[in-house]
C-alpha positions, 0 to 999 in steps of 0.5 A: 924612910924619906931621908932626902937632904938634897936642897937643904942648907947646912950653915958653916964658915968653911972655904967652900961655904965662902965661895961665890955661888956662881963658882959652885954652880959651875963646879957642879956642871963641870962635875956632871960633864966629867961624869958623862965622859968617865969610862975607866975605873981610875976616872970613877975613883977620881970622881969619888974623891972629888966630892969627898975632898970637897965635903972634907973642906966644907966640914961635912961628914961622908956618912951624912952625905950617904944618908941623904941618898937613902931616899933615892935607893929604891929608884937606883935598884929599879934602874939596875934591875931594869937594865939587867933584865932588858939588856941582851948579853951573857945570861947570869940567871933565868926564870921563864921569860926573865933573863938577867944578863951580865952586860945589863947588870954592869950597865945598871950598876954603872948608871946607878954609880953615876946617879949616886956621884952626881947627887953627892956632888949636887948636894954639896952645892945646896949644903954650902949655899943659902937659898938666897945666895943660890938664887942670886948666883943663878940669876946672874948666870941666866942674865943673858936670857933677858935679851930673849925676853925672859926674866932671869930672876924668876927662872932662878927663883923657880930653880931655887924653890924646886931644890928647896922643896925636896927636903921640905916634902921629905920632912912632910912625908916623914911626919905623915908616915909617923902620924899614920903609924901612931894610928895603926898603919904598918909601913915596915912590914908586909910586901910591896902589894901591902905598901902600895895599898898604903900609898894613897894615904900618903900621897893625897895629904902630901900633895895637899900640904905641897899645895898649901905651902905653894899658896903660902909662898905665893902670898908671901912673895906678893906681900913683898911686891916680888917682881916689881922693879929690879931686885938687889942683893945685900952682899954683891957677888964677887969672885975671889982668888979661891974661886979661880983656883977651884975653877982652874982645878975643875977645868983641868980635871974635865979636860983630863977626863975628856982625853982619858 
């Protein structure tokens, strides 16, 4: 029910796993730029092949990636419905004050497709990068912010923890739901109104568990004297030939999209 894998790391020894984390973060950002500039059907086909080919190189199955997007399906359906009902155009269906337009439906499907593709591309970053390496890469990329008085290590830690908390909260929500089902709650039956009445029984313990996890994490960081002095990494970041090849291919693809 709450199958969200964004933020989860899947161990491996593939070429994609061995790439520098700065390279993978840059590739994800370039993929977002390409998605923003895509306007034609061939462009979306290439943008679909991009994460699928990368997943194949990383040894990940497309089915696993699609299952990880199931938790966002409700939001995407809501986006399609909202765009179809609020965008003026050729009416396809009408009931009283509600009218579904063809242009609105196409707009909603387009934005939903962009979200699916970006989530798939972003998932590859977390699937193939450990939280520690991701934090080190983000800290190195944010290093220029030190001139503004900001601590890039703290910013990188917040970003890495935010990504990591998504699958943790998904697993926690699944455990709470299963516990409630064992006590007689019914999540699979009934309409939206009945499920809305069950939400407080899920949200309250979920927020409590999130607060407890945050408190435990704070204690763990303080006990390790996090923030006192300059942090070092076990393995220094180093760009290899494969990093430059991937970056060159991604930049070439983005330039093609911007001129398509």
